[in-house]
C-alpha positions in Angstrom: 19.1 -19.4 -7.1 17.6 -17.0 -9.6 19.8 -15.1 -12.1 20.3 -11.5 -11.3 18.0 -9.2 -13.1 19.2 -6.4 -15.4 17.7 -3.9 -13.0 19.8 -5.2 -10.1 23.0 -5.0 -12.2 22.2 -1.4 -13.1 21.4 -0.6 -9.5 24.7 -1.9 -8.4 26.5 0.1 -11.1 24.7 3.3 -9.9 25.3 2.5 -6.2 29.1 2.2 -6.9 29.1 5.6 -8.5 27.2 7.1 -5.7 29.5 5.4 -3.1 32.5 7.0 -4.7 30.8 10.5 -5.0 28.8 10.6 -1.7 27.5 14.1 -2.4 24.1 13.0 -1.3 25.3 11.4 1.9 22.9 13.3 4.2 19.9 13.3 1.8 18.0 10.4 3.3 18.5 6.9 4.9 19.6 5.3 1.7 23.0 7.0 1.3 24.4 6.5 5.0 23.2 2.8 4.8 25.1 2.7 1.4 28.3 4.0 2.9 28.3 0.9 5.4 29.4 -1.4 2.6 32.0 -1.5 -0.3 30.2 -4.2 -2.2 26.6 -4.8 -2.9 25.0 -8.2 -2.8 21.5 -8.8 -4.2 20.2 -8.8 -0.7 21.9 -5.3 0.0 20.4 -3.8 -3.2 16.9 -5.1 -2.4 17.3 -3.7 1.1 18.5 -0.3 -0.1 15.7 -0.2 -2.7 13.0 -0.8 0.0 14.7 1.6 2.3 14.3 4.3 -0.5 11.1 6.4 -0.1 11.4 7.9 -3.6 11.7 11.6 -2.3 13.7 12.2 -5.5 16.1 14.7 -3.7 19.1 12.7 -4.9 18.0 13.0 -8.6 17.6 16.7 -8.6 21.0 17.1 -6.7 23.0 14.6 -8.8 25.6 15.9 -11.2 25.6 12.5 -13.0 21.8 12.4 -13.6 20.7 12.1 -17.2 21.7 13.4 -19.7 25.1 12.8 -18.1 26.8 9.6 -19.6 26.6 8.0 -16.2 22.9 8.2 -16.3 22.4 7.9 -12.4 18.7 7.8 -11.6 18.3 6.1 -8.2 14.6 6.9 -7.8 13.5 5.1 -11.0 16.0 2.3 -10.7 15.1 1.6 -7.1 11.3 1.7 -7.8 11.8 -0.9 -10.6 13.9 -3.0 -8.2 11.3 -2.7 -5.4 8.6 -4.0 -7.8 10.9 -6.8 -8.7 11.3 -7.7 -5.0 7.5 -7.7 -4.4 7.1 -10.3 -7.3 10.2 -12.3 -6.2 9.1 -12.9 -2.6 5.3 -13.2 -3.4 3.2 -16.1 -2.2 2.8 -17.9 -4.5 5.5 -16.5 -6.8 3.5 -17.2 -9.9 0.9 -14.7 -8.9 3.5 -12.2 -8.1 4.9 -12.4 -11.6 1.3 -12.1 -13.1 0.7 -8.9 -11.2 4.2 -7.3 -11.8 3.8 -3.8 -13.4 0.4 -4.8 -14.5 -2.5 -2.5 -13.7 -4.8 -4.3 -16.0 -4.7 -7.4 -13.7 -5.7 -5.3 -10.8 -8.5 -3.7 -12.7 -9.6 -7.1 -14.1 -9.8 -8.8 -10.7 -11.7 -5.8 -9.3 -14.2 -6.0 -12.2 -14.6 -9.7 -11.8 -15.2 -9.6 -8.0 -17.6 -6.6 -8.3 -19.5 -8.4 -11.2 -19.7 -11.7 -9.2 -21.2 -10.1 -6.2 -23.6 -7.9 -8.1 -24.8 -10.9 -10.2 -25.3 -13.2 -7.3 -27.0 -10.5 -5.2 -29.5 -9.6 -7.9 -30.1 -13.2 -9.1 -30.6 -14.6 -5.6 -32.3 -11.8 -3.7 -36.0 -11.0 -3.8 -36.4 -7.8 -5.9 -38.9 -6.6 -3.2 -36.1 -6.6 -0.6 -33.2 -5.6 -2.9 -34.9 -2.4 -4.3 -36.9 -1.3 -1.3 -35.6 0.6 1.7 -34.3 -1.6 4.6 -34.4 -0.2 8.0 -33.9 -1.4 11.6 -31.8 -4.0 13.1 -30.0 -6.3 10.6 -31.0 -4.3 7.5 -27.7 -5.2 5.6 -28.2 -8.8 6.3 -31.6 -9.0 4.7 -29.8 -8.0 1.4 -26.8 -10.2 1.9 -26.9 -12.9 4.5 -24.5 -12.3 7.5 -22.9 -15.8 7.1 -22.1 -15.1 3.4 -20.8 -11.5 3.9 -18.5 -12.6 6.9 -17.5 -15.7 5.1 -16.3 -14.1 1.9 -14.6 -11.3 3.9 -12.8 -13.7 6.2 -11.6 -16.0 3.4 -10.1 -13.1 1.2 -8.7 -11.1 4.2 -7.3 -14.3 5.7 -5.6 -15.1 2.3 -4.2 -11.6 2.2 -2.7 -11.8 5.6 -1.2 -15.2 4.9 0.3 -14.3 1.6 1.7 -10.9 3.0 3.2 -12.7 6.0 5.0 -15.4 3.9 6.2 -12.7 1.4 7.5 -10.7 4.3 9.3 -13.7 5.7 10.9 -14.5 2.4 12.0 -10.9 2.1 13.6 -10.8 5.5 15.5 -14.0 4.9 16.9 -12.6 1.7 17.9 -9.3 3.3 18.4 -9.7 7.0 21.7 -8.5 8.3 24.1 -10.2 10.7 23.5 -7.5 13.3 21.6 -8.4 16.5 17.9 -7.5 16.8 17.4 -5.4 19.8 14.5 -3.6 21.4 16.1 -0.3 20.6 16.2 -1.1 16.9 12.6 -2.1 17.0 11.6 1.2 18.7 13.6 3.1 16.1 11.8 1.3 13.3 8.4 1.9 14.8 9.1 5.6 15.2 10.1 5.8 11.7 7.1 3.9 10.4 4.6 5.9 12.5 6.0 9.3 11.7 6.9 8.5 8.0 10.2 10.4 8.7 12.0 9.3 5.5 9.3 10.7 3.3 10.7 14.0 4.5 13.8 13.2 2.4 16.6 15.0 4.2 14.3 17.0 6.3 13.0 19.5 3.9 10.4 17.2 2.2 10.2 15.4 -1.2 10.6 16.8 -4.7 7.1 15.7 -5.7 6.8 17.8 -8.9 10.1 19.5 -9.6 13.3 20.4 -7.5 11.1 22.4 -5.0 10.7 20.7 -1.7 7.3 19.8 -0.4 5.7 17.6 2.5 2.5 17.0 0.6 3.2 13.3 -0.2 4.1 12.6 3.4 0.8 14.1 4.7 -1.1 12.3 1.9 0.4 9.0 3.0 -0.3 9.8 6.6 -4.0 10.4 5.7 -4.2 7.2 3.7 -2.6 5.1 6.5 -4.6 6.7 9.2 -7.8 6.2 7.2 -7.1 2.6 6.6 -6.4 2.0 10.4 -9.6 3.9 11.4 -11.6 1.7 8.9 -10.0 -1.4 10.5 -10.8 -0.1 13.9 -14.4 0.4 12.7 -14.7 -3.2 11.6 -13.2 -4.4 14.9 -15.7 -2.2 16.8 -18.7 -3.5 14.8 -17.6 -7.1 15.4 -17.4 -6.4 19.1 -20.8 -4.8 19.1 -22.4 -7.7 17.1 -20.7 -10.7 19.0 -20.3 -9.4 22.4 -22.9 -6.7 23.0 -25.6 -8.2 20.7 -25.9 -4.8 18.8 -26.4 -5.5 15.1 -25.8 -3.0 12.3 -26.7 -0.6 10.9 -25.6 1.4 13.9 -26.5 5.0 14.8 -24.5 7.7 13.0 -22.9 8.8 16.2 -21.9 5.2 17.2 -18.2 4.2 17.5 -18.1 2.0 14.5 -19.9 4.5 12.3 -17.8 7.4 13.4 -14.5 5.5 12.9 -15.6 4.3 9.5 -16.7 7.7 8.4 -13.6 9.5 9.2 -11.5 6.7 7.9 -13.3 6.8 4.6 -12.8 10.6 4.3 -9.1 10.3 5.1 -8.7 7.5 2.6 -10.4 9.5 -0.1 -8.2 12.5 0.6 -5.0 10.4 0.8 -5.7 8.3 -2.4 -7.0 11.3 -4.5 -4.2 13.4 -3.6 -1.6 10.8 -4.4 -3.3 10.2 -7.7 -3.0 13.9 -8.4 0.7 13.9 -7.5 1.3 11.1 -9.8 -0.4 12.9 -12.6 1.6 16.2 -12.2 5.0 15.0 -11.1 8.1 15.2 -13.2 8.3 12.0 -15.2 12.1 11.8 -15.4 12.9 10.2 -11.9 9.8 8.0 -12.2 9.6 4.4 -13.4 6.8 5.1 -15.8 6.1 1.4 -16.6 4.9 0.8 -13.0 2.4 3.7 -13.0 -0.4 1.6 -14.4 -0.4 -0.7 -11.4 0.1 2.0 -8.9 -2.8 4.0 -10.3 -5.1 1.0 -10.5 -4.5 0.2 -6.8 -4.9 3.8 -5.6 -8.1 4.0 -7.6 -9.4 0.7 -6.2 -8.8 1.9 -2.7 -10.4 5.3 -3.4 -13.5 3.4 -4.8 -13.6 1.2 -1.6 -13.7 4.2 0.6 -16.0 6.4 -1.6 -18.7 3.5 -1.9 -18.5 3.0 1.8 -19.3 6.7 2.4 -22.1 6.5 -0.2 -23.5 3.3 1.4 -23.6 5.3 4.8 -25.4 8.3 3.2 -28.0 6.0 1.4 -28.4 3.1 3.9 -32.0 3.9 4.6 -33.0 4.3 0.9 -33.8 1.8 -1.9 -30.3 2.2 -3.2 -28.8 0.6 -0.2 -28.9 -3.0 -1.6 -27.1 -2.2 -4.8 -24.4 0.0 -3.0 -23.9 -2.7 -0.5 -23.2 -5.3 -3.3 -20.8 -2.8 -5.0 -19.0 -1.9 -1.8 -18.6 -5.6 -0.9 -17.4 -6.6 -4.4 -14.7 -3.8 -4.2 -13.7 -4.8 -0.7 -13.1 -8.5 -1.8 -11.2 -7.4 -4.9 -8.9 -5.2 -2.7 -8.2 -8.1 -0.3 -7.4 -10.4 -3.2 -5.0 -8.1 -5.0 -3.3 -6.4 -1.9 -0.5 -9.1 -1.4 0.6 -8.6 -5.1 0.4 -4.9 -5.4 2.6 -2.0 -4.3 0.6 -2.2 -0.9 3.3 -4.7 0.0 5.8 -1.9 0.3 4.4 -1.2 3.8 5.8 -4.4 5.4 8.9 -4.5 3.2 9.8 -0.9 3.9 9.2 -1.5 7.7 11.6 -4.4 7.6 14.0 -2.3 5.7 13.9 0.3 8.3 14.4 -2.4 11.0 17.5 -3.6 9.3 18.7 0.0 8.9 18.1 0.6 12.6 20.1 -2.7 13.4 23.0 -1.8 11.3 23.3 1.9 12.6 23.0 0.7 16.2 25.7 -1.9 15.8 
């Protein structure tokens, strides 16, 4: 049993103040869930922190926010507690601790993966192949062999899936309620996840920059999530073409894999660039600033993955294709390696928090 962190102790103090006040009771999912309990266990606090979508509405409405002596700042406190929960439940935990609040680690692994792929490609590939235009069936695999490309992607992606699955299971065991799991609760959770309803705060939107309401962060998250799913669908379609239909890449521009990947990349660029802009202009008071480095590093990595994918599509019939392919593959491998230990884990954790909330409110 780990000793309770100072952040958890502070979160409990603030929740007890909020539970007595209840002015923000209808602002978002957190406060109705808070009112279901008098005491707050470590699991309860972790659950509430991951249920929070950081809309910041409570901060701007709170009469006890700084500079009041009570110093209630739920968005910043819960953001720090969420980061601690990612590290606490990570698999293995040592890696979770290494990545906690550390954008330098994300940037370092991205640089190492990129350098490794570039050096190996340049060292092992015939310059006549690497620097000359490659066209026709199997052009990509003349630069980097198919078995090597798929092998590296499978290993890193498989590790990411395993690590996220174990972390999610640990999180659920630490926070799961006594309420019964029902299909209705699962349906409510799925609806909340797909619509990102809680990023609307109490319905008007988030206080992204100041105390004015906006839906921009909700739409940017939708763009990023939609782009990610389209890129995954593009990879799946490409694998189906290759293994079941015998159609090898590069495919025509109007083919299903290329269209899915193109629009997915565009949405990812819009979503990540927009969220980086929001982080740059937002009011720093309700934000956990020490977490910003890791968040910016991860958004930047995802932007570079999508941007280099689009550049590779544009230059795939030129002599720059080999170099761009190596850069893109290196960034993809880095993303898979760091995703289980980054803020991206908030996706499964938040989904499980929404599931618990649906189970409790349906009880």
